[in-house]
N, C-alpha and C positions, 0 to 999 in steps of 0.2 A: 319535208320535215317528217319526224318520227312521231306517230300518234298511237296511243294506247286506246283500245276499245273494250269496255266491259259490256255485257249484254249482247255479244256478237251473234248469238243464236236467237236473239229476240226479234220481234216484229219490225222494229225500227233499225236495229243493228244490222240485220241481214241486208237491208236496203241502203245503209250508209256505207258499207264496205266498198262496193263497186264505185261509188262517187268519190270516195277518198283516194282509191287506186287511180282512177281516171285523172285526178288532179296531181298525180305524181307523188303522193305521200307514201311513206313506208308505214304499214299498218301492223300493229302488234295486237293480237286478240287474246285477252285473258279469259279462259274458259275452264269449267270444272272437269271436263272430259275431253282430252285431245282427240281420242279416237272417234268419238261421236261427232265432234265438230268436223273432222276430216271426212267423215262419211256424208254429213249433211250439207256442207258448204261447198259450192262450186268454186269458191275462191281460196280454198284451203291451201293450195300450192302457191298462191300469190301473196300470202301473209305469213307473218311469224306467229306461231302459236305458243302461248305460255300457259302452263297448267296451274290452276289455283282456284280454291274455293274461299271466297271472302269470309265465310263463317268458320273456316278451319285454317288458321295461319300456318300450321305445319305442312299443309298441302301446297303452300304457295311456293312456286319457283321464283327466283330473283327476277325483278323487272330490269330491263336495260336501263343503265344510268342516264343515257342521252335521250330520253323521251322529251319531246317538246310540249306535247299537250295530251290530255286524257279525257275521254268521254265516259261519264258515269250513267249508263243506261240500264242500271239494275232495276228490274221490275218490282213494283210494290208487292209485298207478300200478302197472301190471303189472310184476312183478319181472324186469326185464331189467338188463343191465349199465348201471350209472350211475343207476338209478332213484332211489336214496337221495339222491344229489346233486341231482337235479332236484326232488324233493319238498321238500328243504331250501331250494332256490333259490326255489321258488314261495311258500313260507311266509315267507321273508325279504322278498321283494318285496311281499307282502301287508302285512307289518308296516310296511315303509317307507312304503307309501301310506297306511295307516291312521293312522300317527303324524303325518301332515300334516293330520289332521282333528281334530274335537273328540270322537271316539268314546270312550265310557266303558266299553264292554264288548265282548269278543270271545267268541263261543260256538262251540266246536269239537265236531264229531261224528265218531267213529270207532268201530270195533268193539273189543270186549275182545280184545286180541291178545298178551297176555303171553307165550304159548307159541309164537307164529308167528315165521317167519324175518324178517318185515318189522317186528317190534315195535320194534327199535332205531331204524329209520328213522322210524317214527311218533312214538316218544318224542322224537327230535331235533326233529321238526316242532313238537311241543307245547312243547318248551323254547324254541324260537324265538318262537312265539306268546306265550309267557309273558313275553318281554322287551319286549313292546309297552307303550306308555304306558297303555293301557287295562287294566282288569281282565280276567282270563281265566276262563271256565268250560268245563271239558272234560267232555263226556258220552261214555261208553263204552257201547255197546249190545251186547246179545246178538243172536241170530238174529232177523231181522225177518220178519214174516208180513204179506203184503199183495198185492194184485193185481200180478202181474208181477215179484214179488220172486224172488230166486235160489232161496230155500227153496221157494216155491210152485211154481216151474217144475220144480224137482227132484222134489218129491213128486208133481206131476201126471204128469211123464214116467215115473217109476218105476211108479206105480200103474196107469197107462193102458196101458203097453206091455209090462209084464212080468207074465206069469201067476203066476210065482214069483220073488220078489226074492231074489237071492243077495247076502247081506250079510256083510261081515267084522266085525271088532271095532267098527267105527264105529257099528253099530246100537245098541251099548250105551252110547254116549256120552250124557251127561246134557246136556240143553238147558233153557233158560229163555226160550222164545220170546216176543217182544214184537210186538204189533200195530203196524204202521207209523203208524197214527193216534195211538197212544200215544207213539211217538217224537216226533211232531209236537207233541203236547201238552206234553211235557217241554221241547222246544226253545222253544216259545212261553212256557211258564211260567217259564223261567229268565231271560227277557228283562228286563234291568235290575232283576233281583231281587237285592238286596244280599246276601241269605243264600247266594246261589250264587257270589259273587265269589271269584276266586282259589282255586277248588276243583275237584276231580275227582270225578265221580260215575259209578256203574254204573247203567244203566237196563235194566229187564227186565220181563217179564210176571210174573203172580202164581204160575205153576206151574212145577215142575221135572219134566220128562219125558225118557225116553230117546228117541233118534231112532226106534227101533223102535215105541215107543208113538205117536209123532207120525204115522208112516206108517200105522199101524193106524187111528188116529182120522181121519186124512185120507181114507182109503179108505172108511170107514163114513159119514162126514159129507158128503163131496163127490162120491163115486162110488157110494154105496149098495152097496158090496161089501166082502167080507172079504178083506183083504190077506194073502197067503201069503208068509212071510218065512223063508228058510233061511239060517242063520248058518254060515259056514265059518271055519276057524281063521285063515287068512292070505290076503289078496289084496294085491298090490303097489299102492302109491299111483299109479304111472303107469298100470297096467291099469285101476284104478278110475276114474281121470280120463278116460281114453279111452272107457270104458264109459258114463260119465255124459254125456260130450259127444256120444256116438252116440245115446243114448236121449232126451236132453232138448235144449232150445234153448240150453242153457248153453255158453258158449265153453269151449275146453280150458283156458285160463288161469284162468277163474273156477272151472271144475270142479276144477282142481288145488288152488286155494286152499281150496275147500270140503272136499275130501277131507282136506286137512291139518288144517282146523278140526275135523272130525269125529273126529279121533284123540283129542281132548281134550274134557273137560267144558267147556261154555261157559255158565257160570252167574254170576249177580251175587254178589259178595263184599261188597257194601256197599249198604244200602238207605236211606241217609240222605236220598236225594232224595225219598222218598215223604212225608216230613214238610215238605219245602220246597215241593214242587209236589204237593199232595194231589189225587187224583182216583181213580175206580174204573177200574182197568186191565182190559182185556178178557182173558178166558181164552183158551186156544188154540182151543177150539171157536168161541167168539164171534168171534175174529179170522178164522178160516176162513170163517165165514158172511158176514162183512163183505167178505171178499176175493173171493168166488166168486159 
């Protein structure tokens, strides 16, 4: 079948392309810069590349009319003034373009964000996508584990550079980390799967761990060392964000989002997807060994 992919240069999109190709699908990548994509992607000669910026409709090349399904993997924008309006505009322009095709399903991916400041913005995006002529499948993910993921960069930086990790209450936050390869499995498994139409699902790994436990396991499995963690009553979000930005390759904006996330438990509240797309999910340890 013919599948449109937005976010083809993104963390998940780059990993989804080879899986779709291996399944025999024809992949059309909607990108803002064709030349950059062709330089960066090893699969550029195996996909059809369509130029287009979802914020600038005049830059959009026509989409093939015979698209069967589309992935909306557009990353959430950094929270600056007007970001919500821009996210909504991108989603509406996407729907307008998709409605000109024969697309039967849109699959959207985002993080579980009910407690975050940008949750209303993302909910609005999903409401816009739901108004498309095609059926909608919304996947909400927990913390992703994989090579180069924000979580991996964070754990690597903390365990490598800190003899003793000073942690606030975020160390006690419960997580249900999911391997990025399992995220891709869910994305592919929902493709034109009627059981997933017009539904929202939480996707996660099989274990619930505190972030403190994750750091301890990461140190033992990936560094061969015992991680020392000291918990203090209170550290401001701003200070924690600057600290993470200094110790890890994570940008300040991503560090700030991560710190806000770690204030809350990030676990799946719905496991209906495991019956619709059944497979053996990787444990946290298994995900780490695949990632390192």
